[in-house]
Legacy VTK file of the C-alpha trace (Angstrom):
# vtk DataFile Version 3.0
C-alpha trace
ASCII
DATASET POLYDATA
POINTS 190 float
0.000 0.000 0.000
2.680 2.516 0.986
4.891 1.514 -1.934
1.936 2.110 -4.278
1.506 5.600 -2.780
5.227 6.266 -3.163
5.018 5.124 -6.785
2.103 7.525 -7.332
4.177 10.365 -5.879
6.974 9.346 -8.219
4.671 9.452 -11.245
3.516 13.008 -10.405
6.810 14.516 -9.296
9.096 16.201 -11.772
11.743 16.406 -9.036
11.848 12.637 -8.671
11.678 12.085 -12.429
14.887 14.104 -12.823
16.693 12.592 -9.841
20.439 12.951 -10.329
22.941 10.342 -9.182
26.649 10.930 -9.839
25.856 13.235 -12.736
23.487 10.894 -14.598
19.726 10.979 -14.668
18.177 7.823 -13.214
15.737 5.968 -15.398
12.233 5.361 -14.118
12.852 1.653 -13.412
15.991 2.488 -11.405
14.091 5.079 -9.372
11.224 2.695 -8.610
13.678 0.030 -7.446
15.370 2.570 -5.144
12.236 3.991 -3.460
12.421 1.523 -0.508
16.117 2.318 -0.027
15.495 6.080 -0.087
12.555 5.795 2.313
14.597 3.593 4.634
17.384 6.153 4.688
14.831 8.797 5.610
13.558 6.694 8.525
10.531 5.076 6.913
11.824 1.492 7.008
8.861 0.210 9.034
6.468 1.605 6.440
8.018 -0.398 3.604
8.471 -3.615 5.572
6.871 -6.594 3.867
3.617 -7.792 5.398
3.340 -11.531 6.031
0.919 -13.774 7.925
3.354 -14.422 10.807
3.879 -10.706 11.367
2.154 -9.048 14.330
0.828 -5.608 13.444
-0.613 -3.296 16.098
-0.923 0.466 16.119
1.097 2.564 18.553
-1.868 3.085 20.885
-2.250 -0.690 21.314
1.473 -1.151 22.042
1.364 1.694 24.598
-1.377 -0.147 26.494
0.537 -3.449 26.491
4.070 -2.278 27.368
5.788 -0.242 30.044
6.584 3.332 29.032
10.302 2.561 28.720
9.727 -0.607 26.695
7.375 1.228 24.341
9.837 4.101 23.840
12.686 1.725 22.958
10.699 -0.775 20.905
8.471 1.547 18.884
10.024 5.011 19.129
13.630 3.774 18.658
14.771 5.014 22.039
17.813 3.765 23.940
17.863 2.837 27.598
20.695 4.131 29.759
23.719 1.837 29.853
23.984 -0.351 32.928
20.309 -0.060 33.919
19.001 -3.436 32.724
19.006 -6.406 35.100
19.354 -8.596 31.989
22.887 -7.319 31.531
23.925 -9.501 34.490
21.759 -12.511 33.527
24.007 -15.592 33.288
21.586 -18.532 33.466
20.864 -20.821 30.497
17.660 -19.876 28.730
16.118 -17.823 25.966
15.749 -14.083 25.472
12.427 -13.177 23.839
11.052 -9.950 22.379
9.359 -7.983 25.167
6.601 -6.932 22.769
5.527 -10.133 20.989
7.424 -12.930 22.839
9.248 -14.176 19.747
12.474 -15.973 20.808
15.428 -13.855 19.619
18.591 -15.105 21.358
19.867 -18.212 23.113
21.580 -17.305 26.398
24.564 -19.407 25.271
25.280 -16.650 22.723
25.330 -13.845 25.316
28.643 -12.379 26.448
29.974 -9.525 28.565
30.854 -6.729 26.142
31.608 -4.086 28.755
29.117 -1.707 27.108
26.444 -1.782 29.797
23.865 -3.433 27.530
23.100 -7.128 27.043
25.213 -8.272 24.094
25.062 -11.365 21.926
27.277 -12.672 19.145
24.512 -14.537 17.291
20.697 -14.384 17.096
18.343 -17.303 16.656
17.648 -18.146 12.985
15.074 -15.942 11.211
14.402 -13.875 14.356
15.745 -10.470 13.349
15.426 -7.992 10.521
17.794 -5.114 9.867
17.699 -1.585 8.526
20.138 1.295 8.277
19.947 3.957 10.983
21.370 7.457 10.388
20.434 9.016 13.758
24.087 9.634 14.632
24.751 10.919 11.089
26.919 7.942 10.108
25.146 4.729 9.067
24.631 1.988 11.657
22.876 -1.348 11.259
19.796 -1.441 13.442
18.065 -4.726 14.139
14.493 -5.400 15.086
12.182 -8.297 15.885
11.133 -9.792 12.572
7.614 -10.477 13.884
6.490 -7.171 15.465
9.146 -4.786 14.157
10.172 -3.744 17.678
13.581 -2.027 17.770
16.087 -4.108 19.728
19.482 -2.481 19.180
22.419 -2.194 16.788
24.966 -4.594 15.282
28.683 -3.810 15.522
31.674 -5.631 14.052
33.625 -5.863 17.315
32.188 -9.062 18.787
33.854 -12.335 19.685
34.458 -15.363 17.471
32.928 -17.185 15.713
30.838 -14.331 14.200
32.787 -11.196 15.115
29.413 -9.479 15.608
28.051 -7.675 18.669
24.272 -7.475 18.832
24.018 -4.700 21.410
20.485 -4.969 22.798
18.336 -2.715 24.927
17.468 -4.868 27.934
14.001 -3.349 28.228
13.236 -4.715 24.736
13.824 -8.292 25.961
12.391 -10.727 28.478
14.362 -13.706 29.807
12.935 -17.221 30.066
15.136 -19.606 32.117
15.886 -23.033 30.665
13.241 -25.570 31.739
10.489 -22.933 31.898
7.959 -22.863 29.067
8.355 -20.045 26.570
5.434 -17.601 26.660
2.819 -17.878 23.907
3.364 -15.528 21.012
1.303 -12.377 21.516
-1.645 -11.978 19.173
LINES 1 191
190 0 1 2 3 4 5 6 7 8 9 10 11 12 13 14 15 16 17 18 19 20 21 22 23 24 25 26 27 28 29 30 31 32 33 34 35 36 37 38 39 40 41 42 43 44 45 46 47 48 49 50 51 52 53 54 55 56 57 58 59 60 61 62 63 64 65 66 67 68 69 70 71 72 73 74 75 76 77 78 79 80 81 82 83 84 85 86 87 88 89 90 91 92 93 94 95 96 97 98 99 100 101 102 103 104 105 106 107 108 109 110 111 112 113 114 115 116 117 118 119 120 121 122 123 124 125 126 127 128 129 130 131 132 133 134 135 136 137 138 139 140 141 142 143 144 145 146 147 148 149 150 151 152 153 154 155 156 157 158 159 160 161 162 163 164 165 166 167 168 169 170 171 172 173 174 175 176 177 178 179 180 181 182 183 184 185 186 187 188 189
């Protein structure tokens, strides 16, 4: 739906029709293929996210009712909790870290490590649990990751993690819930 609206804007806009890239005019097909990238760079990545049956879609008012103020601000307004404030930073037990919004399992506790940053950090997510987008809030591009099911912002990926991946998934603790090994995972939120 949003992509169709963006295409309509493209059709009617002489500015977009004459979009310049490195001194050459982009052809219509090139421009259409780049609309999601441009919108993502402008902060509209959630609007162009593909809809699928497993995805949980709620409006902001619904999420505000279901979550604490801090969790809502981090998950759906892309906030960041203060370093060192999450009890999950010190969590060492075996178990699973799930999305605080929709309960989708995101990380195995075996992949958590002490990064010294003050936020829970992991070197590897569970398969098919996370989506990524580019974040320009600090001017330079960073890779943001979010729950693939509800779109809730979790944190950022850095290339300074331990082996075997070399990645650091630096997570806001308030965006997660911990389920100890042996305890049933919560049902996925509907």
